[in-house]
C-alpha positions as CSV (number, residue, x, y, z in Angstrom):
1,M,-16.7,16.7,-2.4
2,Q,-15.7,14.6,0.5
3,L,-19.1,12.9,0.5
4,L,-18.9,12.2,-3.3
5,R,-15.5,10.6,-2.9
6,L,-16.8,8.4,-0.1
7,L,-19.8,7.4,-2.2
8,W,-17.6,6.6,-5.2
9,R,-15.4,4.3,-3.0
10,V,-18.5,2.5,-1.7
11,V,-19.7,1.9,-5.2
12,L,-16.3,0.6,-6.4
13,G,-15.9,-1.5,-3.3
14,G,-19.1,-3.2,-4.0
15,L,-17.8,-4.2,-7.4
16,G,-14.5,-5.3,-5.9
17,I,-12.8,-2.4,-7.5
18,L,-10.9,0.5,-5.8
19,A,-9.1,3.2,-7.7
20,L,-5.9,4.3,-5.9
21,S,-4.1,7.4,-6.9
22,V,-0.7,8.4,-5.5
23,A,-2.4,10.9,-3.1
24,A,-4.9,8.3,-1.9
25,A,-2.3,5.7,-1.3
26,A,-0.2,8.1,0.8
27,A,-3.3,9.2,2.7
28,E,-4.3,5.7,3.7
29,A,-0.7,4.5,4.5
30,P,0.7,3.8,8.0
31,Y,3.8,5.8,6.9
32,V,4.4,9.5,6.9
33,T,5.6,9.7,3.3
34,E,8.3,12.1,2.1
35,G,8.3,13.2,-1.5
36,L,8.2,10.7,-4.4
37,C,10.1,7.6,-5.5
38,G,9.6,6.7,-9.1
39,G,6.3,8.7,-9.1
40,L,5.0,7.0,-5.9
41,P,4.9,8.3,-2.3
42,R,8.3,7.7,-0.8
43,I,8.4,6.0,2.6
44,P,10.9,7.0,5.3
45,V,13.4,4.2,5.4
46,T,17.2,4.0,5.0
47,T,18.4,2.7,1.6
48,T,21.6,2.2,-0.3
49,P,22.2,5.5,-2.3
50,E,21.1,4.0,-5.6
51,V,17.5,3.3,-4.6
52,C,14.4,4.5,-2.8
53,V,11.2,2.8,-1.7
54,G,7.8,3.9,-3.0
55,L,4.3,3.1,-1.7
56,V,2.3,1.2,-4.4
57,A,-0.8,0.4,-2.3
58,S,-2.0,0.1,1.3
59,G,-5.1,-1.0,3.2
60,F,-4.5,-4.8,2.8
61,K,-5.0,-6.9,5.9
62,F,-2.2,-9.4,5.6
63,P,-0.5,-9.3,2.1
64,R,1.8,-12.1,1.3
65,G,2.5,-13.3,-2.3
66,I,3.1,-10.9,-5.1
67,L,3.6,-11.5,-8.8
68,P,4.4,-8.6,-11.3
69,L,2.8,-9.1,-14.7
70,D,3.8,-7.7,-18.1
71,G,2.6,-4.2,-18.6
72,G,3.1,-3.1,-15.0
73,D,0.1,-4.8,-13.3
74,L,0.5,-6.7,-10.0
75,L,-1.2,-9.7,-8.5
76,V,-1.3,-9.6,-4.7
77,V,-2.4,-12.2,-2.2
78,D,-4.0,-11.0,1.0
79,M,-4.0,-13.9,3.5
80,G,-6.6,-12.0,5.6
81,G,-5.0,-13.3,8.8
82,W,-4.6,-16.8,10.3
83,T,-8.3,-17.6,10.4
84,P,-9.2,-20.1,7.6
85,R,-11.0,-19.0,4.4
86,R,-10.6,-15.2,4.9
87,G,-8.0,-14.8,2.2
88,S,-8.3,-13.1,-1.2
89,L,-6.4,-12.4,-4.4
90,W,-6.2,-8.9,-5.9
91,L,-5.2,-7.3,-9.2
92,L,-3.4,-4.0,-9.0
93,K,-3.9,-2.5,-12.4
94,K,-1.7,0.4,-13.5
95,A,-3.9,3.5,-13.9
96,G,-2.3,6.9,-14.4
97,S,-0.3,7.8,-11.3
98,G,-1.7,5.0,-9.2
99,Y,-3.4,1.6,-9.4
100,E,-6.9,0.3,-9.7
101,R,-7.4,-2.5,-7.1
102,R,-9.7,-5.3,-8.1
103,R,-10.6,-8.4,-6.1
104,L,-10.3,-11.5,-8.2
105,L,-10.9,-14.3,-5.7
106,D,-12.1,-14.5,-2.1
107,K,-12.8,-16.9,0.7
108,L,-9.4,-18.5,0.2
109,D,-7.8,-20.6,3.0
110,R,-4.7,-18.7,4.1
111,P,-3.3,-18.2,0.6
112,H,0.4,-17.4,0.3
113,G,2.5,-18.3,-2.8
114,L,2.2,-17.1,-6.4
115,A,4.0,-18.4,-9.4
116,L,3.7,-18.1,-13.2
117,G,3.6,-21.4,-15.1
118,R,4.9,-22.3,-18.5
119,D,1.3,-22.3,-19.7
120,G,0.9,-18.6,-18.9
121,R,-1.5,-19.4,-16.0
122,I,-1.1,-18.3,-12.4
123,Y,-0.4,-20.9,-9.7
124,L,-1.6,-20.1,-6.2
125,G,-0.8,-21.9,-3.0
126,T,-3.4,-22.2,-0.3
127,V,-3.4,-24.4,2.8
128,G,-3.5,-28.0,1.6
129,R,-3.5,-27.3,-2.1
130,V,-2.2,-25.6,-5.2
131,V,-4.7,-24.1,-7.8
132,R,-4.2,-22.4,-11.1
133,F,-6.3,-19.9,-13.1
134,E,-6.2,-17.3,-15.9
135,V,-6.0,-13.7,-14.9
136,S,-8.8,-12.8,-17.5
137,D,-11.3,-15.2,-15.8
138,P,-10.0,-16.4,-12.4
139,K,-13.3,-17.9,-11.1
140,G,-14.2,-19.5,-14.4
141,T,-10.8,-21.1,-15.0
142,L,-9.9,-22.1,-11.4
143,H,-8.5,-25.6,-11.4
144,E,-7.0,-27.7,-8.6
145,V,-3.4,-28.9,-9.4
146,I,-2.5,-30.4,-6.0
147,G,-5.1,-31.5,-3.4
148,G,-8.9,-31.1,-3.7
149,K,-10.3,-32.9,-6.7
150,S,-7.0,-33.0,-8.6
151,G,-6.2,-36.6,-7.8
152,V,-2.9,-35.5,-6.4
153,P,-2.6,-36.0,-2.6
154,A,-3.2,-32.8,-0.6
155,L,-0.4,-31.0,1.2
156,P,-0.3,-31.1,5.0
157,A,-2.7,-28.6,6.5
158,T,-2.0,-28.9,10.2
159,G,0.6,-27.6,12.7
160,R,2.7,-24.5,13.0
161,H,3.7,-24.2,9.3
162,P,0.8,-25.0,6.9
163,L,1.4,-22.1,4.4
164,V,2.3,-23.0,0.8
165,N,5.1,-21.4,-1.1
166,M,6.5,-22.7,-4.4
167,V,8.8,-22.0,-7.3
168,F,9.1,-23.5,-10.8
169,G,12.4,-25.1,-11.8
170,N,14.0,-24.3,-15.2
171,D,12.8,-27.8,-16.4
172,G,9.2,-26.9,-15.6
173,S,9.0,-29.0,-12.4
174,L,7.3,-27.4,-9.4
175,Y,9.0,-27.2,-6.0
176,V,6.7,-26.8,-3.0
177,N,7.6,-26.3,0.7
178,V,6.1,-28.6,3.3
179,G,6.6,-26.8,6.6
180,S,7.1,-28.7,9.9
181,A,4.2,-29.3,12.2
182,S,6.2,-28.4,15.3
183,D,8.9,-26.0,16.3
184,N,11.5,-28.7,17.0
185,C,9.6,-32.0,17.2
186,E,7.9,-31.3,20.6
187,D,4.4,-32.6,21.0
188,A,1.2,-30.5,21.4
189,R,1.9,-30.0,25.1
190,R,5.4,-28.8,24.3
191,K,7.0,-32.0,25.7
192,P,10.4,-32.5,24.0
193,P,10.9,-35.6,21.9
194,D,12.6,-38.8,23.0
195,P,16.3,-38.2,22.2
196,G,16.8,-41.9,21.5
197,Q,14.1,-42.1,18.8
198,P,13.8,-40.4,15.4
199,C,11.4,-37.5,15.0
200,A,8.3,-39.1,13.5
201,E,7.2,-36.1,11.5
202,A,10.6,-35.7,9.9
203,E,10.9,-39.2,8.7
204,G,9.3,-41.5,6.1
205,D,8.3,-41.0,2.4
206,A,6.2,-37.9,3.0
207,P,7.9,-36.0,5.9
208,R,7.1,-32.6,7.3
209,G,10.0,-30.1,7.1
210,A,10.7,-30.9,3.5
211,I,10.5,-29.7,-0.1
212,R,8.5,-31.7,-2.6
213,R,9.2,-31.8,-6.4
214,Y,6.2,-32.2,-8.7
215,E,6.8,-33.3,-12.3
216,M,4.5,-31.4,-14.6
217,R,3.0,-32.1,-18.0
218,W,3.0,-29.1,-20.2
219,P,1.1,-27.3,-21.7
220,E,-1.7,-28.9,-19.6
221,G,-0.1,-28.0,-16.3
222,N,-1.0,-31.3,-14.7
223,V,1.1,-33.2,-12.1
224,T,2.4,-36.5,-13.4
225,A,4.5,-37.6,-10.4
226,W,5.9,-36.2,-7.2
227,K,8.4,-37.1,-4.5
228,T,10.1,-35.6,-1.4
229,Y,13.1,-33.8,-3.0
230,A,14.9,-32.7,0.2
231,S,14.2,-33.0,3.9
232,G,15.4,-31.7,7.3
233,L,14.2,-28.1,6.4
234,R,12.0,-26.7,9.1
235,N,10.1,-24.1,7.0
236,S,11.1,-23.3,3.4
237,M,9.2,-20.0,2.8
238,A,12.0,-18.5,0.8
239,L,12.7,-20.3,-2.5
240,A,14.6,-19.2,-5.6
241,V,15.8,-20.9,-8.8
242,H,18.7,-19.4,-10.7
243,P,17.6,-18.6,-14.3
244,I,20.7,-20.0,-16.0
245,S,22.2,-22.7,-13.8
246,G,18.8,-23.9,-12.4
247,L,20.2,-24.2,-8.9
248,L,17.5,-24.2,-6.2
249,L,18.2,-22.1,-3.1
250,Q,16.2,-22.1,0.1
251,G,16.0,-19.6,3.0
252,E,15.5,-21.6,6.2
253,N,13.4,-20.2,9.0
254,S,15.2,-22.0,11.9
255,R,13.7,-23.0,15.2
256,D,12.5,-20.9,18.1
257,N,13.0,-21.1,21.9
258,I,16.3,-23.0,21.9
259,H,17.2,-21.2,25.2
260,R,14.4,-23.2,26.9
261,R,16.5,-26.4,26.2
262,I,20.0,-25.2,27.0
263,P,20.6,-24.6,30.7
264,G,22.1,-21.2,31.5
265,M,21.1,-19.6,28.2
266,E,19.0,-16.5,29.0
267,S,17.7,-15.7,25.5
268,D,17.9,-17.1,22.0
269,E,18.6,-13.8,20.2
270,G,21.8,-15.2,18.7
271,L,20.9,-18.8,18.2
272,P,20.1,-20.6,16.1
273,H,21.0,-18.8,12.8
274,D,18.6,-18.9,10.0
275,E,20.2,-20.4,6.9
276,L,20.7,-20.2,3.1
277,N,20.8,-23.7,1.7
278,L,21.7,-25.2,-1.7
279,I,18.9,-27.8,-2.2
280,E,19.9,-31.0,-3.9
281,D,17.9,-34.2,-4.7
282,G,17.8,-36.6,-1.7
283,A,19.8,-34.4,0.6
284,R,19.0,-34.0,4.3
285,Y,19.6,-30.7,6.1
286,G,19.5,-31.5,9.8
287,W,16.2,-30.3,11.3
288,P,15.3,-31.2,14.0
289,Y,18.5,-33.0,15.0
290,C,21.1,-30.3,14.3
291,Y,21.3,-26.6,13.9
292,D,23.7,-24.0,12.7
293,D,26.9,-25.4,11.1
294,G,26.6,-28.9,12.5
295,K,25.7,-28.5,16.2
296,P,23.5,-31.1,17.8
297,S,20.2,-29.8,19.0
298,P,19.7,-30.0,22.8
299,E,16.8,-32.4,22.2
300,Y,19.2,-34.7,20.3
301,P,22.6,-34.3,22.0
302,A,24.0,-37.5,20.4
303,A,23.0,-36.6,16.8
304,R,25.6,-37.2,14.1
305,C,25.5,-33.8,12.4
306,T,28.1,-34.8,9.8
307,D,25.4,-37.0,8.2
308,F,23.5,-33.8,7.2
309,R,24.2,-31.1,4.5
310,A,25.7,-28.0,5.9
311,P,24.2,-24.6,5.0
312,L,25.8,-22.4,2.4
313,V,25.5,-19.3,4.6
314,L,24.5,-18.7,8.1
315,L,22.0,-15.8,8.1
316,P,21.3,-13.7,11.2
317,A,19.3,-15.4,13.9
318,H,15.5,-14.8,13.6
319,A,15.9,-12.8,10.4
320,A,13.0,-14.9,9.1
321,P,13.7,-14.9,5.3
322,L,10.2,-15.1,3.6
323,G,10.8,-13.7,0.1
324,M,13.8,-14.4,-2.2
325,T,14.5,-13.8,-5.8
326,Y,17.4,-13.5,-8.3
327,Y,17.9,-10.1,-9.8
328,S,19.5,-9.3,-13.1
329,G,18.7,-5.6,-13.7
330,S,20.7,-2.3,-13.3
331,L,19.1,-1.2,-10.1
332,L,21.7,-2.4,-7.6
333,P,24.9,-0.9,-6.4
334,P,27.9,-1.4,-8.8
335,E,29.5,-4.2,-6.9
336,L,26.4,-6.3,-7.3
337,R,25.9,-5.7,-11.0
338,D,28.5,-7.6,-13.1
339,T,29.5,-11.2,-12.8
340,S,31.0,-11.6,-16.3
341,S,34.5,-11.7,-14.9
342,R,33.9,-14.3,-12.3
343,K,35.0,-17.9,-12.9
344,S,32.1,-20.3,-13.4
345,I,31.1,-23.3,-15.5
346,A,27.9,-21.5,-16.5
347,P,27.6,-18.7,-19.1
348,P,28.2,-15.3,-17.5
349,V,25.1,-13.4,-16.3
350,K,25.3,-9.7,-15.6
351,A,23.8,-8.2,-12.5
352,A,23.2,-11.6,-10.8
353,A,22.4,-10.9,-7.2
354,L,20.2,-12.8,-4.7
355,I,17.6,-10.5,-3.0
356,I,16.1,-11.6,0.3
357,G,13.5,-10.0,2.5
358,Y,14.0,-10.4,6.2
359,H,10.6,-10.5,7.8
360,G,11.6,-10.8,11.5
361,Y,10.6,-8.3,14.2
362,R,13.9,-8.6,16.1
363,A,16.8,-6.3,15.3
364,T,18.1,-8.7,12.7
365,G,14.9,-8.5,10.6
366,H,12.7,-5.8,8.9
367,R,15.1,-5.2,6.0
368,V,15.9,-6.2,2.4
369,V,19.4,-7.5,1.5
370,A,21.3,-8.4,-1.6
371,F,23.9,-11.2,-1.8
372,Q,26.6,-11.0,-4.4
373,V,26.6,-14.3,-6.3
374,D,28.7,-16.1,-8.9
375,A,27.4,-16.9,-12.4
376,N,25.8,-20.1,-11.1
377,G,23.9,-18.2,-8.5
378,L,25.9,-19.2,-5.4
379,P,26.6,-16.5,-2.8
380,T,30.2,-15.3,-2.8
381,G,30.1,-13.9,0.7
382,K,29.4,-10.2,0.2
383,V,26.0,-9.0,1.4
384,T,24.7,-5.5,1.0
385,D,21.7,-3.9,2.9
386,L,19.3,-2.4,0.3
387,V,16.6,-1.3,2.8
388,W,17.1,-1.0,6.5
389,G,16.2,1.5,9.3
390,W,12.7,0.1,8.9
391,D,12.0,0.6,12.6
392,A,9.0,2.1,14.4
393,G,9.1,5.7,15.6
394,D,9.0,9.3,14.4
395,G,6.3,8.8,11.8
396,R,7.8,5.4,10.8
397,A,6.2,2.0,11.0
398,M,8.3,-1.1,11.5
399,G,8.4,-3.1,8.2
400,A,7.9,-6.8,7.7
401,P,8.8,-7.7,4.1
402,T,7.1,-11.0,2.9
403,D,7.3,-11.7,-0.8
404,V,10.0,-10.2,-3.1
405,K,9.7,-10.3,-6.9
406,V,11.2,-8.4,-9.8
407,G,9.0,-6.6,-12.4
408,A,9.5,-6.2,-16.1
409,D,10.5,-2.6,-15.4
410,G,13.5,-3.8,-13.4
411,A,12.0,-2.6,-10.1
412,I,11.7,-4.8,-7.0
413,Y,8.2,-5.3,-5.7
414,I,7.6,-6.2,-2.0
415,T,4.6,-7.1,0.1
416,E,4.8,-6.1,3.7
417,D,2.3,-7.6,6.1
418,R,2.7,-5.8,9.3
419,N,1.3,-2.6,7.8
420,G,-0.7,-4.1,4.9
421,T,1.3,-2.5,2.1
422,V,2.8,-3.1,-1.3
423,L,6.1,-1.4,-2.0
424,R,8.4,-0.8,-4.9
425,I,12.2,-0.4,-4.7
426,A,13.2,1.8,-7.6
427,P,16.2,4.0,-8.7
428,Q,16.6,7.3,-6.8
């Protein structure tokens, strides 16, 4: 029987298909699972009493973007690591108590972001470009939207932060992050910048450390124009648009190694804070000249930080927000569910919370949190841990949530790249 199962997996693997039952998912997982969560193996993490975390699938190399589809299927990006052209795209198709895993695309260059367009097609970000396709025929319908042969200039593909994440605005425009090439404008030999000169990569019409806005023509899904929408943002891997107000929020992955530039500081565990920013057209947000709530960077001690937009919220240092989405279901704790009594210029939206996955390996990371927001989608200050205690030890593996998306079933789906898993936050 064991041999037959092995042969069956080999046959399916050759076809790019792998059937994953609940038992198989648990057996392959890096977690010692405990019982069930919504019919899936439950992983041993601490959660708010209303929810638990179930294991959807394991065995991925470096899962990043996720996109739940109608009917319960999931699209999952496997970046494959940091070596170019080892990435792939997978369909997890609901099948009984588990999922059938099917490879749709391979040899992708460090793919990351996934988004659903107004045309019903899937938009995928790889290093230097954005492509689109139809789930029914990914290879046959693959078309370049940004970069490649699209006629639209390619995205920057060099430096520390070449990965592409994106989100569609309520008007159909596409917002794309352009990560910085450096940590804080040092050169390739780690020499700090000249404090008397602007940082070259952060300036000009097409700066690094920015968010671009692409105007789209629908239903064709083609770019008609683009511009730098906001700048001074080191790495905008977490992006979310509120479904009613249309406000764009960004989770900023702030700089590293600030202790190397500040005499007497022994570590950078507390500085600088990561940030949650409200992104507005033409605004500048301070990187690399300032950090936190208007403090000059040690490389630019004379910077006028009042010239830059301050963050909405200072997040924990090195939390590393990578996935972010608005949630409007009934899954969350009661205090996060109802915004109908809150004052706002926008129509009331029930259960409006902002869910963020903290990817970081320090104590501030490896967790999922929910911010209470007003009816416009702006955080009101209250933050609740949904998943924490995601540390290594006693049969547990440290977690590293990457993308966070909401399914049609109201559950929250997560990719987690340290252990190669796909997870589902569901009601207890």
